[in-house]
C-alpha positions in Angstrom: 46.3 73.3 132.5 49.8 75.3 132.9 50.6 77.6 129.9 53.4 76.5 127.6 56.7 77.9 128.8 58.2 81.2 127.6 61.1 81.3 126.2 63.3 82.6 128.6 67.1 83.3 129.9 69.2 83.7 132.7 71.7 85.9 133.6 73.5 87.9 136.3 72.0 90.5 138.5 72.8 94.0 138.1 72.4 96.6 139.7 70.1 98.5 137.0 67.7 95.2 138.4 66.8 96.7 141.4 63.5 98.2 140.9 62.5 95.5 139.3 62.9 93.1 142.2 61.3 95.1 144.5 57.9 94.9 142.7 58.6 91.2 142.1 59.1 90.2 145.5 56.7 92.5 146.8 53.7 91.7 144.6 55.0 87.7 145.3 55.7 88.1 148.5 51.7 89.2 149.7 50.7 86.1 147.8 53.3 83.9 150.0 52.2 85.3 153.2 48.5 85.2 152.3 48.9 81.5 152.4 50.9 81.5 155.2 51.7 83.6 157.9 48.9 86.6 156.9 49.5 90.1 155.4 50.4 92.2 158.2 53.8 90.3 158.0 54.7 92.0 154.9 58.0 93.7 154.6 59.1 95.0 151.4 62.2 93.6 149.7 64.1 97.3 150.3 63.6 96.6 153.9 64.8 93.2 153.9 67.3 92.4 151.0 70.3 93.2 153.5 69.2 91.9 157.2 68.1 88.8 155.0 71.2 87.9 153.1 69.6 88.6 149.3 73.4 89.6 148.1 75.1 86.8 150.7 75.6 84.7 147.4 74.7 84.4 143.8 72.2 86.0 142.6 70.5 85.8 138.6 67.5 87.1 137.8 64.8 85.5 134.2 64.4 87.8 131.6 61.4 87.1 129.1 61.5 89.8 126.1 64.0 91.9 127.7 61.6 92.2 130.8 62.9 90.5 134.3 59.9 88.0 135.7 61.5 86.6 138.3 65.1 86.2 140.7 66.9 83.5 142.2 69.5 83.8 144.8 71.7 81.0 146.0 75.1 79.5 147.7 76.3 76.4 146.8 74.0 74.1 149.3 70.9 77.0 150.4 68.6 78.1 147.8 67.8 81.1 149.6 65.3 82.9 147.2 62.9 82.3 144.4 60.8 85.0 143.3 58.2 85.1 140.4 56.0 88.1 139.2 52.6 87.1 139.4 52.0 87.7 135.9 54.7 85.2 134.9 53.4 82.3 137.4 52.7 79.1 135.9 54.5 80.0 132.6 58.3 78.3 133.4 60.0 80.9 135.0 59.9 79.9 138.6 61.1 76.5 137.7 63.8 77.6 134.7 65.3 79.5 138.1 65.1 76.7 140.2 66.8 74.6 137.2 69.7 77.0 137.3 70.5 77.1 141.3 70.3 73.2 141.2 72.8 73.1 137.9 75.3 75.5 139.7 75.1 74.2 143.2 76.7 70.7 144.9 75.4 67.7 144.8 73.3 68.6 148.1 71.1 71.9 148.2 68.5 73.1 150.4 65.8 75.6 150.9 62.8 76.4 153.1 59.5 77.3 152.2 56.3 78.5 154.2 53.5 76.2 155.4 50.5 76.6 153.3 52.7 78.2 150.2 51.7 74.9 148.5 52.5 75.9 144.6 56.5 76.2 146.0 56.5 73.2 147.9 55.1 71.7 144.5 57.8 73.1 142.4 60.3 71.6 144.8 59.2 68.6 145.0 58.6 68.2 141.3 61.9 69.0 141.1 63.4 66.2 143.2 63.6 67.9 146.9 62.4 66.0 149.7 60.4 67.1 152.7 62.8 66.9 155.9 61.1 68.6 158.5 58.0 71.3 159.6 59.8 73.9 161.8 57.4 76.3 164.0 59.1 79.4 164.6 58.9 83.3 163.8 59.2 84.8 160.7 62.8 86.7 159.6 62.6 90.2 160.9 58.4 90.0 161.8 59.2 88.7 164.9 55.6 88.9 166.1 54.3 86.4 162.9 54.9 82.9 163.7 54.9 80.9 161.1 56.1 77.0 160.1 59.1 76.6 157.6 59.2 73.3 155.6 62.6 72.3 155.2 63.6 70.6 152.1 66.4 69.2 150.3 67.6 67.4 147.1 70.2 65.4 146.9 71.9 63.9 143.3 72.2 60.4 143.4 75.4 59.5 142.4 
């Protein structure tokens, strides 16, 4: 049974959050890759943030007890990054960040998860995303590693 949601706040990213975002991403990304393309494909946030567009849209963080526990980066129609500290999995942090991005976006928002990352795919589905397709390709920044992207979309019915 999942733990009860913890009280959290969501706020805009600040430069002082950078070291914590790197810790969160790097730990969670290894979990993600274990389920999908393999940990040999790992690239740190410090190495990939700019080339993969972390700062191209809005970047917000979730705090619990004054500690950043996760982050989300998105644009009006696209959820680009969503990572939660592994110590905060299944505590409502990812769901809160996802709902925040949805609320701040337009009537259609899409995202992509790696095939095999069932916890992320299940979260997206539970919040109304539907799978559009599975697209084979290569990991950004790690072209030597094949992966399958699961493209998901959420539409507000009006």
